[in-house]
N, C-alpha and C positions, 0 to 999 in steps of 0.2 A: 348480407352474407356474414355468417359468423366464423371469424378465424380462431383458431387455438390461441390461447392466452399468450404463448411465447412467440407466435408469429405476429400478434397485435403489438407486442412491445417492440419487436424488431422493426415492424413498419413505422411505429411511432418514432423510434429513435432515428430512423433515416429520414424524417422529415426536418432535422435539425439544420442541415446545410441550406435548405429552402428557406427557413425562417431567417437565417443569418443573411442570406443573399438579399432577401427582400429588405431587412433592415439596413443593410449597407447601401441600398440605392433609393431609400425613401428618406429625405432629409429631415422631415419632422419627427422621425422616430429616433434621431440621433442625439437628442438632449440627454445629458447625464441622468436626470431624475426619470425621464421616459424609459431609458434603457433598463433601469432597475425594476421599474413597474412592469415593462414587458417581459423581463426575465421571470419575475414572480408569476405573472400571468400565464407564460407558457408552461412553467413547471407544474403550476396548479392544474392546467388543462391536461398535461400528460398524466398526472395522478388520476384525475377524473376519468379520463379515458381508459386508463388501466383498470380502474374499478368497474367500468362498464363491461370490459372484456371478461372479467371474472364473475359476472352475475350468475352464470349457469352452474358455478361450482358452490356446494353447500358451505363448505368451511374454507376460508381464504386465510393464508398465513399473512400478517401484516407486512412481513419483510418483502412480500411481492411488490408491493407498491414502492417501497424505497428502492429496490432493484430496478423497477421499470423507470423511475426518475433519473437515477444514476445512469442507466443505459443511454438515455437521451443526452445527458451532459458529457458522456464519454465520446459520443459522436461529435459533439461540439468541439472538445478537446482535440480530437484527431483532426478536425477541419483546421483549427488553429495551427497545430504542428505542420501540416502539410503547406498551409499558406506562408507560414514564417520561413520554411525552407525553400519556398519558391516553386512548389509543384503545382499549386493552384493560385488563383488571385480573385479578388472582388467579393470575399465573404466576411473578412474579419477587420478591414481597415477602420470603420467606424468605431468598433469595439476597442481596438487598441488605442486610438487617439482620445476617445472620450469615456471609456469604461474602465479598462484594466491595462495600462501601458506596459506593466511589467510581464505581461503574457508573451512579449516578444523576446524576453530574455532567454539565455541558453537553458538556464534551470527550468523555465516553465515550458520550453519547447520539448525538452527531454521528459518532463512530467506528463505533457500531453500525449506523447507517443505511448507512454506506459498506460496512461488512462484510456487511450483509444484503442489499444491492443489487448493488454492483459486483463484490465478492469472489465473492458467490454466483453471479452471472451468469458470471463468468469460470471459476469452478470447474466449473459444469455443462457449459460449452461445451468446456473441457479434457477432461472425463471422457469426453464423447461422442466427441471427436476420438481420444483414446487407444483406446477401444473399436473405433472405425472404422479404426484404423490410419493416421490422418492426422496431419500435423505439428502440433505445438501449442506449440513452443519459444518463440516470440515472445510469444504470449499469457501463457505461464508466467513469463517474464521480468518482464513488467508486473505480474502477481500477486506475484511474489517481492519486487520492489521496494516495492510498496505494503504488503505484510504485515510486511516487515522494519521499514520506517520506522514503521509502526503501533506495533510492539512496542518499538523502541528509544525512543519517546517515552513510551509507556504505562507500561512497567515502571520506568524511573527516575523518571518523573513521580510514581508512587505512592510511592516511597520517600522522595524529596526534599520532597514536598508535605505538606500538613496531614494526609494518611491514613497517612503513614508511621509514626506512632506507634501505630497499631492494625491492624497487618496480621494477617489471619486465615489459617488453613492453606490456604484456597481459593486465595490469592494465587499459591501455587507451582505451579498448574496453568498458569500463564502461561509458565512457563520452557520447556516443549516447544513452546509456540506462537512462541517465537523460534527455538529450536533448529532445528526442522523446516524453517521456511523457509529459514533459512541453509544447511542441508544441501541443500535442494532447489535453491537458487540455485548452489551449488558445482557440483552435478551438471549443471545446465543450462549454465553457462558452460564446462564441459569437454567438452560434446557438440559434434559438428561442426555448424556452422551450414549451412542449406540456402540457397545463393545463386543468383539467376537468372544464366544465362550472357548475358553482354553482349559484343558484339564488341570485340576488343582495340583496335581503332582508335577506337571510341567511347569506351572507358575512358581511352585516351591523350589523346583530344581534350579531355574533361572536365577531366582532371588537369593539363593544360596551361594552363588558364584561371586567371588570378589571381583574388583574391578580389573585385576591383572589376569584373571580367567576370561574376561571379555575384551578382547583386543580392539574391536570396533568402537566400544564404548571409552576404552582408554585413549585410543587415538582421537575421538571427539573431545574428550577432556582436555587433552593437550592443545587441541586446535582452538577450543573455546578459550583456553588461558591465554594462548598467543593473540587471539582476537581481543581479549579484554586489555592486554598490555597495549596493543596498537590503539584501542580506544582512548585509553588514559593518555597515551603519548600525543595523539592528535588533539585531544582536549587542551593539554598544556600548550601546544603549538598555537592554536586559535586564541588562547588566553594570553598570548604574547610572553611566554616563559623566556627568560633571559639565557637559558642554557644554550650552548653552541649547537647542540644537535637539533633543537627546536628551531633556532634561527636558520641553519643550514637547510632543514627539511622544508620549511615553508617557502624558501627562495629557490632552491635547487630542485625540488621534487613536486610539491603541490602549491604552488603560488596561487592557485584559484581560491584558496582559503582566505586570501587577502582581498578579494574582489568586494567592493562596496555595495553590490546588490543585496547583501545581507543573508542570502540563501546558504551559502557553504558554511558560514559561521554558525548558523542555527542548526544545520545538519549535523555538525560535529557535536554541538552542545546537547542535542537530542540523544545522540549515541552515548554521550558521557552520562547524562542524568537519567535517562530512561533505559537505553540499551545495555549499559554496564551491570545495572542490578539484575535484569532479566537474564543476561548470560551468567552471572554468578549463581542465580536460582538454578539454571539449567545444569551447571556442573553438580550442584547439589542433588538434583533429580537423577543425574545418571549415577551417582555415587549410592544414593539410598533407594532401596526397593520400595514399590508401593506408592510412588508419587503419580497418582493418576492424573493429576493437573498438567503434568508434562504433556500429555496427548492433545491438550488444547493450546496451552501457551506456546509450545514449539511452533505450531502452525501459525499463530498470531505473530510471533517474533520473526518468522521466516518471511511472512508477507511484508512486515514492516522494513526489515533490513533490506530485503531485495529491491523494494521500490525506492527507498532513500539512496542506496548505493548506485542503482541504475541512473538515477538522476543526477546524482553528485559527480559520478565518473564521467558520464555522457557530457554534462555541461562543462567540465574541465577540459574536454577535447573539442567541443562545438566551436564553429566559426563565429558565432555570436559573442563569445567570450573574448574580451580584447587579448591580443597576442601575448601581452606580458604576463597575463594570468593563466595561460593555458600551460599543460603539463610540458616541459622542455622535451625536445625532440630526442635528446641523448638519454633521457630517463623515462621515456614513454612505456617501454616494456615492463621496467620494474614497477612503476607506479600503478600501471593498469593491472599487472598481475597481482599485486598486493589488494588493490581494491576488489578485484574479482574473487579472490580467495576470502576476502571478508564478507562478501555477499553469499558465497557458497557454503560456509561452515553452518550457519543457522539452518539453511535449506536442507543440507545433508542430515542435519540433527533431526529436523522435522520428518524426513522421510524414514530415518531409522526408527523414530518413535511410533510412526503410523504403521509401518510394515511389520514391526516385531514388537508387540505390545505386552508380552508376558511379564517383563520385569517391572512394568509400571502398575500392573493391576492388583487390586486387592485379592486375596485368596477368596475363591468362589466355593461355597459349600457344594458338596457332591449333589448332583440332581437338580440344581437350580438353573434351568434352562428355559428358553422362550424363542423357539424357532431358530436355534442356533445363534442367538444374540442375547446380550444382557444390557439392561438399561441401567446406568448408574449416574 
């Protein structure tokens, strides 16, 4: 019986708990080298089966296979999160002890929830849209931003944190999980974007407006500026700046940034060295008309910051984080509010750019249409 490709991917992904349960109860499969080999074998098998499910289609997007593999790993991540929080048992014990022990940390548990819910949902939707021949580029940019941010915190965090002294062979399976999203992002950025046709006079009218005549954009610029200030401040805090304000913040508000697991420090450094330049570019894009790249990069940035902020904030509250590193009870509302706002600003910016694109478009010559859409 031939299932639709998206159903095949769903079924394949749901076999992950059975694979984990089997490995957890067969002792000879629990050697560190064997764990790595089985991981590679399973993911290769998922790729081949996904390819088999698409044989009936004349033209297959290579990203379909990437999404199929990551759908499987998303279910693995969700299984890990549920076991670490005590909802299930008997699936991940072997992998935590002999594969990747850092997956039991608060950071990785919150990362696994995001992977198992947000990434999994995006992947299934994108697989369906590929199979149906529908556009999926915007969703894929959000996923790529989120996944790349996930890995550029996760991999260096392991190396520089307390688990860096005991890296097992299974660690190396994370390398393709960084390379594949980067490759996917490169392909997505190089593909023509599908833009709505907007009358040239409306585009011109929007682009003639100064920033003071666009209150939503003005508010976003102010919010992005505040986000940049907070980014630099937390960067100074993590770098152990001697200013009293930095000292007070790390001890009274976000002591989690001192946790020696490594992930919180790397997160803040990623915000400082990668997030800050992108936020600066977005302010320029809101001020200068015709910056079509904003339509792509705001989606990418929204996915990246949403993922990292969810993981960082959730980990600072999670019971697996030592009590001394959790957000103090008296400052809980303030710190969580700041972190949620930090996450929302790029998301709101992406929504603004996606839903009202006239300011960011190049002027379209009259009569240039293609079924109501323009490829650029």
